[in-house]
Structure formats: structure tokens, C-alpha cells
C-alpha positions in Angstrom: 19.1 89.4 -47.3 19.6 88.4 -43.7 23.2 88.4 -42.5 22.6 87.0 -39.0 23.1 90.3 -37.2 20.3 90.4 -34.6 21.5 93.6 -32.9 20.0 95.8 -35.7 16.7 93.9 -36.0 13.4 94.0 -34.2 10.0 92.5 -34.6 7.5 94.9 -36.1 4.7 92.7 -37.4 3.7 89.1 -36.7 1.2 87.1 -38.7 -0.1 85.7 -35.4 -0.9 88.9 -33.5 -0.5 91.7 -36.1 1.4 94.9 -35.4 3.7 94.5 -32.4 4.2 97.4 -30.1 7.7 97.9 -29.1 8.2 98.7 -25.4 11.9 98.2 -25.4 12.6 101.4 -27.2 15.2 103.1 -25.0 15.0 106.7 -23.9 17.0 109.2 -26.0 20.7 109.4 -25.1 21.7 112.5 -23.2 23.1 115.3 -25.3 26.9 115.3 -25.3 29.2 113.0 -23.5 29.1 114.3 -20.0 32.3 116.3 -20.2 32.4 120.0 -19.7 34.8 121.6 -22.1 36.4 124.9 -21.5 38.0 126.7 -24.5 39.2 130.1 -25.6 38.4 131.8 -28.9 38.7 135.1 -30.7 37.1 134.3 -34.0 34.1 136.4 -34.9 34.6 138.8 -32.0 36.8 141.5 -33.5 40.0 140.2 -31.7 38.4 140.1 -28.2 39.2 136.9 -26.2 36.3 134.9 -25.0 36.2 131.8 -22.8 33.6 129.3 -23.9 32.1 126.6 -21.5 30.1 123.8 -23.2 28.6 120.6 -22.0 27.1 121.9 -18.8 23.7 120.2 -18.2 20.8 122.3 -19.5 19.2 122.6 -16.0 22.4 124.1 -14.6 23.5 126.4 -17.4 22.0 129.7 -16.2 23.1 129.2 -12.6 26.7 128.1 -13.5 26.9 131.0 -15.9 26.0 133.5 -13.2 28.5 131.8 -10.7 31.3 132.0 -13.2 30.7 135.6 -14.2 30.8 136.5 -10.5 33.9 134.3 -9.8 35.9 135.7 -12.7 34.8 139.3 -12.2 33.9 139.7 -15.9 30.8 140.0 -18.1 29.4 137.3 -20.2 26.3 135.6 -21.4 24.6 132.2 -21.9 23.6 131.5 -25.5 22.2 128.2 -26.7 23.6 126.3 -23.8 27.1 127.8 -24.2 28.5 130.0 -21.4 30.6 132.9 -22.8 32.9 134.8 -20.5 34.7 137.9 -21.5 38.5 137.4 -21.3 40.7 134.4 -20.8 39.5 132.7 -17.6 40.2 129.0 -18.5 42.2 128.1 -15.4 39.7 129.8 -13.0 36.7 128.0 -14.7 38.4 124.6 -14.6 39.3 125.0 -10.9 35.8 126.1 -10.0 33.9 123.4 -12.0 36.2 120.4 -11.4 34.5 119.5 -8.1 31.1 119.1 -9.8 31.8 118.0 -13.4 34.3 116.2 -15.5 36.2 119.2 -17.0 38.6 119.3 -19.9 40.5 122.1 -21.5 39.7 122.1 -25.2 41.5 123.8 -28.0 45.0 125.1 -28.1 
């Protein structure tokens, strides 16, 4: 059943030329929405407060993590693209990253 919607259709086979190779397949969309989110959590950490930074581009995660640990004067780590800083350093992180990225405070 054809409903007239051409946005969701593409030519795959033609009786004139056979299989049609599609060169208009777009590149995969970047992961995330381009916003760096800074949040604070305690869950699963025995009551210890941790600042989480997500959404930093994959190429910059290690360097930004190192900068933030130095800037905040605390320990932390980078796991699966998420920067974890020991303690509540949300305002410091937002101030430091707002020049390079779109930054939002996430959570409560």
C-alpha cells in the first residue's frame, strides 16, 4: 500500500538496470546532540558525591578529563566516554568548559 510519502522510500531495484546502488546514504549522525551535560550523583558510590561530565567529543575526552581533574584539584577517571570527578565541582566544570562547548547543568 503506497500512501504517497516519498521521504521514507528509495529505489532499490529497477527492471531496466537491475539492482540500484544507493550513493545518497548519509553518514551516520554524530553520537549525542552536541551538548555537554554536567551532573552530580551519589547513586552506587556508597554516598560519595561524584560530578559526571557527558557529551564531550570522543577525541577530546581524555584531555578534557585530565584538565578538569587538575583544575578542580581532585581525583577522577574517564570511563566509557564519561568523565567522573570526585566531589561536587559542577560550577567549576561549567565555567571551564563553557568557552569551548555548549554546556548545560543536568539533574537536580
